[in-house]
Every structure is written in C-alpha cells, then in structure tokens.
N, C-alpha and C positions, 0 to 999 in steps of 0.2 A: 557462493551462496546457492542454496537450493530453494525452489519454489514448489508449491503444490496449490492447486485450485480445487475448490469443492463448492457445492451449493447446499447450504443448511439454513433451516429457519427463514426461508424466503429471501436469503441473500447469497451472493457469491462471496467466497472467502479466498483471499490470496494469503497463504501462509508462507512466511519467509524464515529462513534459518541461516545462521553464519554471519559473514560480514556483508552488509548491504552497502556497496561502493561501486565505482565505475566498472569493475570487472564483472558485475552482476546485471549489466544493462540489457544483455540479450535475453537472460532468463526472465527478467522482469517484464520486458517488452512482450514476450511470448505469453506470459501469464495475463497481462493486460489485454492483449488481443484475444485471449480465450475468453475472458469474462465479458468482453464488450461485443462479441459476435452474437448475432441473433437477438431474440427477444428474451434473454435471460432476466434474472431478478433485477429490480431497479436499485438495490442496495449493494454496494460492494464494500467489503471490509478487508483492510490490510492488517494481518495478524503478526505482531512483532514479538510474540512470546519466546521465540528462540533466535532472535536477532542480538548479536553481542556488539555490534559496531555499525555505524553509519557515518557517512560523510557528506559533503555538500552536494555531490552528484546524485546521492539518494534523494536529497530534497528535489532536485531537478526532475527526477523520475516520478516522484510523487506528484509534482505539479502537472506534469505531462498526463499522468493518470486522471487527476481531477479535471483537467481541460477536456480531454477525450470523453470522459464519463458524462460531464455536463452536456457536451454536444449530442450525446446519446440519451439524455434525460435521466441520467443515473446519478446517485449520490455516493460519496466516498467517505468512509470513516477509518480511523486508526484504532487498533484495539492492542492491549496487553503491552503497552510501552512501559518499561521498567528501567530502574537503575540509570546508567550513563546515557542509554538511549533516550530515555524519557527527558533527562536534563537537556540533551542537545535539541531535541524536539521543542521543549519549552523555551529554550534560549532563541532559537529561530521563530519563535512566535507562531508556530504551526497550529496552535490552538485557536487561532483566529480565522484559520483557513479550512480546517477540518474538525469534525466532531471526534473527540479523543475519549476513549474509555479504558 
C-alpha cells in the first residue's frame, strides 16, 4: 500500500492506494503520526478511492487513528469507499464509528 498526506479545504487527508492490510501498518502509522503532529487541521479524512482490498487489521488501524485523533481533539472521516471495500466497511458497522462519505 502507498500513502500520501496533504492538507486541503481545512482538513488533513490521508490518501491510500492498494491493499490496506497488516503489511501496510508502518506506512499507515507514519501517515497518522504526520497528521497528528502539531496544530494541524481538526478534521482528518482517510481517502479510500484507490484502495482495492482491506482486512481486519485495517479496521484495527482505523480504530487506532480514531482514538489518537480524539485524544488530540480531532475528528476522522472515511471518504470514497466503493465496491467491495464499501461492503466490508458496512458489514463491520463502521458507519456507527465514522462519518462516511
């Protein structure tokens, strides 16, 4: 998986591409550390537009992000969830934990 971080429209965006699984934990953790450092935007968006697969470890990483963001006074949302990725997120009831667009 590849990650990139940017700031647009008053929010930090973590863009993911490829397989979001356990092998991506270092890249994801580095992206999380980058968006949480300092006094950056209060909104963090995780962009799934280019993600073609995710597994249960991805859910753990998203929950870790949510918990760290909350302790920093920031909110997390998920964006551009489509196809099989959207189905897996819905089955896991992540709509109750995150704002999904």
